[in-house]
N, C-alpha and C positions, 0 to 999 in steps of 0.2 A: 073440733079439735084439729090440731095441725099434723097428726100422724096419719100416714096411709094405712090401710087395713090389711096388711100382709105381715106375717111374722115368721121367723125362723128361730128354732132353738138349737143350740150346738152343744154336743158332748164330746168328750175325748176319751180314748181307750186307756184308762189308768190300770186296768186289771193286769196288763203285762208287767207293769212296774211294781205291782204289789201295794199300791197306795190306796187306802180306803178312806173316804171322807166320812165325817161324823155329821149326820143330819141334825138340824136343830133350828133355832130361831135365827132370824135375819138372813134367810136363804130362800131361794125358790124351793118350795116344798112339794109341788106337784105340777106335772105337765098335763094340760087338759086338751083332749082331742075331740073334735066334732064327729059324731056318727049320726046316721039317720034315726028319726024317731021310730020306735018299735024294734030296734036292732039289739038292744041290750041283752035279751035272752040268748041270742046267737053268741054274743061275745062272752057271756057268763059260761055257757057250755064249752066254748072253745078254750077259754082260759082254764076251766076245770080239767078238761081233757089234757092240757099241757102241765097239769100239776100246780097251777097258779091259783091261789086263793083270791077271790074277788068279793067286794062288799058293796051292796046296793046303797045308794044315797040319793039325795035330791038337793037341789040348790038353784036359786034364782029362776024358778019355774021350769026346770028341766030335770028329768031323771038322770042318774049318773051311775057309773060302775067304777069303783076305785080299786086299784091293785098295785102291787109292787112288781116291777120287772125283776128277773133273777139277779141282776147286778145291783139291785137296791134302789133304783130310781122309782119314784112314785108317779103313777099315771092315773088319769081319770078319763073315761069315755063320757061325754056329755051328749045326750040324745036330743040335740036341738035341730039337727038337720040343716044347719046354717052354713055348711062348708061349700066347697066347690065340687059338685058332682062330676064335672068334666075331668077332674084330676084324681078321682077316686081310685084306690088300689084294688083291683079285682083279680087277684091271683091267689094261688095257694088255698083254694077252697073258699074264698070270700067273694060273695056275689055283690053286685051293685046295691042291692037292698040293704046290705050290712056294711059296706065299705067305709073305711075311715075317710072323712071328707076334708081333712086338714086340721090345722091348729085352731082350737077354741081360745086358748090363752094360757095363763099360768096362775098358780096360787103361790103367794109369798107369805111365809110366816114372819111376823114382826113383833118386836117387844114394845116399840114406841110408834104406833100408827101415825101420829101427827107429823113426824118427820117424813115418812114415806108419802103421806097425803100431800105434803108441800112439794115434794119432788115430782109426784105424778101430775098434780094440777098446775103447778107453775112451770116446772122444768119440761114436762112432756105435753102440757096442755090437755091432759086427760079430763074427762067429765066424770064426776062422781055419780054413779048410777043408783044403787040401792045398798042397804045393809040388811043382812040376815044374821041374827045372833052376833057372833064375834067377827063376822066376815063382811067387808065392804067391797063392792065391785066397782071398778072404774072402766070406762070405755076410752080407748086410745083413738078411736075414729067412729064415725057414725055407722059404718058397716064394714064388712070384710073379715077375712080370716084372722084369727089371732088377736083380736082387738081387746079382749078382756084381761084385766089384771085383778085378781081377787086377793085382797089383803086380809090375812087371818091373824087377828090379835091373840097372841099366845104368850102373855107376860110371864108365865111360870115355866116355860120351856127353855132349857139351857141353850145357849148359842151353839150353832154348828161350827165346824172348822172353817177357817178362812182360807186354807189351801184347798185345792180341788183334788178329789180322788174318786174312786169307784163309789157309786151311789149318790153322788152330788151333781147338781146341774151347774154348768159353767156360766151360761148367760142366755138371754133371749134378745133378739134384735128386731126392731120395728122400722117402719118407714123405708122399706125396700121396694116399694111400688108394686112389684108383681113377682111371681114365682120364678120367672126367667132370670130376673136380676139376682 
């Protein structure tokens, strides 16, 4: 594939403006972060201690922990251990054994997966990886952080808002070569 394996997701502080986005179809539905294998128990306890409900899940060969940030953004920790340990965040009571290792990728809710498949495979030269249930995973590069896009086919889910507000993700960016860029 033609994309480099580094990704950045960007959000904007809409809370001050009182604008709330409606989550739904045809949006980024979950930001996925890489964590070390065996660290999900630590994260489940930490989230519970902060009053945040988390749900265990699995997908594409890795255990996961899904939760909602207090502003409404959906996150998932993916225990693949495939991030960059040299850039791990080891502060605030988080050790290297549990530290977030970077971006794993994003989940996108779609009503018509064929259109997004065409965009990913032809437009971004992504490689279709695997399908599990209603979700198909694509690789934007052979390796590197943030390379996965998971398309979740949810034809009965109402579309989300097209304007951006609290609880919705603005965009994800690839092909930035490295974290310094």
